[in-house]
C-alpha positions as a Markdown table, in Angstrom:
| # | Residue | x | y | z |
|---|---|---|---|---|
| 1 | Met | -105.9 | 33.4 | 103.1 |
| 2 | Thr | -105.0 | 36.7 | 104.5 |
| 3 | Ala | -108.5 | 38.1 | 104.2 |
| 4 | Gly | -110.0 | 35.0 | 105.8 |
| 5 | Phe | -107.8 | 35.3 | 108.9 |
| 6 | Met | -108.3 | 39.0 | 109.1 |
| 7 | Gly | -112.1 | 38.5 | 108.9 |
| 8 | Met | -111.9 | 36.0 | 111.7 |
| 9 | Ala | -109.8 | 38.3 | 113.8 |
| 10 | Val | -112.1 | 41.2 | 113.3 |
| 11 | Ala | -115.2 | 39.1 | 114.2 |
| 12 | Ile | -113.5 | 37.6 | 117.3 |
| 13 | Ile | -112.2 | 41.1 | 118.5 |
| 14 | Leu | -115.7 | 42.6 | 118.0 |
| 15 | Phe | -117.3 | 39.8 | 120.0 |
| 16 | Gly | -114.6 | 40.3 | 122.7 |
| 17 | Trp | -115.5 | 44.0 | 122.9 |
| 18 | Ile | -119.2 | 43.1 | 123.4 |
| 19 | Ile | -118.3 | 40.6 | 126.1 |
| 20 | Gly | -115.9 | 43.0 | 127.7 |
| 21 | Val | -118.3 | 45.9 | 127.9 |
| 22 | Leu | -121.0 | 43.6 | 129.3 |
| 23 | Gly | -118.5 | 42.3 | 131.8 |
| 24 | Cys | -117.5 | 45.8 | 132.9 |
| 25 | Cys | -121.2 | 47.0 | 133.2 |
| 26 | Trp | -122.3 | 44.0 | 135.3 |
| 27 | Asp | -119.0 | 43.6 | 137.1 |
| 28 | Arg | -118.6 | 39.9 | 136.2 |
| 29 | Gly | -115.0 | 38.6 | 136.4 |
| 30 | Leu | -115.6 | 35.6 | 134.2 |
| 31 | Met | -116.9 | 37.8 | 131.3 |
| 32 | Gln | -113.8 | 40.0 | 131.6 |
| 33 | Tyr | -111.6 | 36.9 | 131.6 |
| 34 | Val | -113.4 | 35.5 | 128.5 |
| 35 | Ala | -113.1 | 38.9 | 126.7 |
| 36 | Gly | -109.4 | 38.9 | 127.4 |
| 37 | Leu | -109.0 | 35.4 | 126.0 |
| 38 | Leu | -111.0 | 36.5 | 122.9 |
| 39 | Phe | -108.7 | 39.5 | 122.4 |
| 40 | Leu | -105.7 | 37.2 | 122.7 |
| 41 | Met | -107.2 | 34.8 | 120.1 |
| 42 | Gly | -108.0 | 37.7 | 117.8 |
| 43 | Gly | -104.5 | 38.9 | 118.2 |
| 44 | Thr | -103.2 | 35.4 | 117.1 |
| 45 | Phe | -105.3 | 35.6 | 114.0 |
| 46 | Cys | -104.0 | 39.1 | 113.3 |
| 47 | Ile | -100.4 | 37.8 | 113.6 |
| 48 | Ile | -101.3 | 35.0 | 111.1 |
| 49 | Ser | -102.9 | 37.4 | 108.6 |
| 50 | Leu | -100.1 | 39.9 | 108.8 |
| 51 | Cys | -97.5 | 37.2 | 108.2 |
| 52 | Thr | -99.4 | 35.7 | 105.3 |
| 53 | Cys | -99.7 | 39.2 | 103.8 |
| 54 | Val | -96.0 | 39.9 | 104.0 |
| 55 | Ala | -95.2 | 36.4 | 102.7 |
| 56 | Gly | -97.6 | 36.8 | 99.8 |
| 57 | Ile | -96.0 | 40.1 | 98.8 |
| 58 | Asn | -92.5 | 38.7 | 99.0 |
| 59 | Phe | -93.5 | 35.6 | 97.1 |
| 60 | Glu | -95.1 | 37.6 | 94.3 |
| 61 | Leu | -92.0 | 39.9 | 94.0 |
| 62 | Ser | -89.6 | 37.0 | 93.9 |
| 63 | Arg | -91.2 | 35.0 | 91.0 |
| 64 | Tyr | -89.5 | 34.3 | 87.7 |
| 65 | Pro | -89.1 | 35.6 | 85.0 |
| 66 | Arg | -88.0 | 38.7 | 86.8 |
| 67 | Tyr | -89.0 | 41.2 | 84.1 |
| 68 | Leu | -92.6 | 40.2 | 84.5 |
| 69 | Tyr | -93.0 | 40.0 | 88.3 |
| 70 | Val | -90.5 | 42.5 | 89.7 |
| 71 | Leu | -91.4 | 46.2 | 90.2 |
| 72 | Pro | -89.9 | 48.7 | 87.8 |
| 73 | Asp | -86.7 | 50.4 | 88.8 |
| 74 | Asp | -88.4 | 53.7 | 89.5 |
| 75 | Ile | -90.8 | 52.1 | 92.0 |
| 76 | Ser | -89.6 | 51.1 | 95.5 |
| 77 | His | -91.1 | 48.5 | 97.6 |
| 78 | Gly | -91.9 | 49.2 | 101.2 |
| 79 | Tyr | -94.6 | 48.7 | 103.8 |
| 80 | Gly | -94.9 | 52.2 | 105.2 |
| 81 | Trp | -97.5 | 53.4 | 107.7 |
| 82 | Ser | -100.2 | 50.8 | 106.9 |
| 83 | Met | -98.0 | 48.0 | 108.2 |
| 84 | Phe | -96.8 | 50.1 | 111.1 |
| 85 | Cys | -100.4 | 50.7 | 112.1 |
| 86 | Ala | -101.3 | 47.0 | 111.6 |
| 87 | Trp | -98.5 | 45.9 | 113.9 |
| 88 | Gly | -99.3 | 48.7 | 116.4 |
| 89 | Gly | -103.0 | 47.6 | 116.5 |
| 90 | Leu | -101.9 | 44.0 | 117.0 |
| 91 | Gly | -99.8 | 45.1 | 120.0 |
| 92 | Leu | -102.7 | 47.0 | 121.5 |
| 93 | Thr | -105.0 | 44.1 | 121.0 |
| 94 | Leu | -102.6 | 41.7 | 122.8 |
| 95 | Ile | -102.0 | 44.2 | 125.6 |
| 96 | Ser | -105.8 | 44.6 | 126.1 |
| 97 | Gly | -106.2 | 40.9 | 126.1 |
| 98 | Phe | -103.5 | 40.6 | 128.7 |
| 99 | Phe | -105.1 | 43.2 | 131.0 |
| 100 | Cys | -108.6 | 41.9 | 130.5 |
| 101 | Thr | -107.4 | 38.4 | 131.4 |
| 102 | Leu | -105.6 | 39.7 | 134.4 |
| 103 | Ala | -108.3 | 42.0 | 135.7 |
| 104 | Pro | -110.5 | 39.5 | 137.5 |
| 105 | Ser | -107.6 | 38.2 | 139.6 |
| 106 | Val | -106.5 | 41.7 | 140.6 |
| 107 | Gln | -109.9 | 43.0 | 141.7 |
| 108 | Pro | -110.2 | 43.1 | 145.5 |
| 109 | Val | -112.6 | 40.6 | 147.1 |
| 110 | Pro | -115.5 | 42.5 | 148.8 |
| 111 | Arg | -115.3 | 42.0 | 152.6 |
| 112 | Thr | -118.2 | 42.2 | 155.0 |
| 113 | Asn | -117.9 | 43.4 | 158.6 |
| 114 | Cys | -120.3 | 40.7 | 159.6 |
| 115 | Pro | -118.7 | 37.5 | 161.0 |
| 116 | Lys | -119.7 | 34.2 | 159.4 |
| 117 | Thr | -123.0 | 33.0 | 160.5 |
| 118 | Arg | -123.2 | 29.8 | 162.5 |
| 119 | Pro | -126.2 | 27.6 | 162.2 |
| 120 | Glu | -126.5 | 27.2 | 166.0 |
| 121 | Asn | -126.7 | 30.9 | 167.0 |
| 122 | Gly | -129.4 | 31.9 | 164.4 |
| 123 | Thr | -128.0 | 35.4 | 163.9 |
| 124 | Val | -127.9 | 36.8 | 160.4 |
| 125 | Cys | -126.3 | 40.1 | 159.4 |
C-alpha cells in the first residue's frame, strides 16, 4: 500500500511540475493554479504513504511471539535521516503547492492607458 501511494504521489507531482513549467513559460494563471492543486494532491498522497510506512513498521515490530518479530537487543530501531528527508520533502511539496495556487491571484492585472472604447465614437487604441 505504501508503494502504491508513493507511486501515485510521484506521478502527480511530476505532472504538476510539467503543468507548472508550462504555466510559467506561457504566463497562464489557470495552469499555475492547477499545478498548485496537483502539488497539494501529491502531498496528500505523500502523507498517506509515509503514515502507512510508519504504521507497517510499528505493526511488524509489535507482533507476537516477540522472539520472532522483535529486533535483537543489539539493534536499535529508528527512522533517521531518510524519514527526516521524506517529511522535509513533503513540507516543501505542500509549500510549493500553496504558492502555486496563490500565484495567479497575487499577480497584478495589466492595465492599459487607453480608456475603454465606446461603440459610438469609433476610436480604438
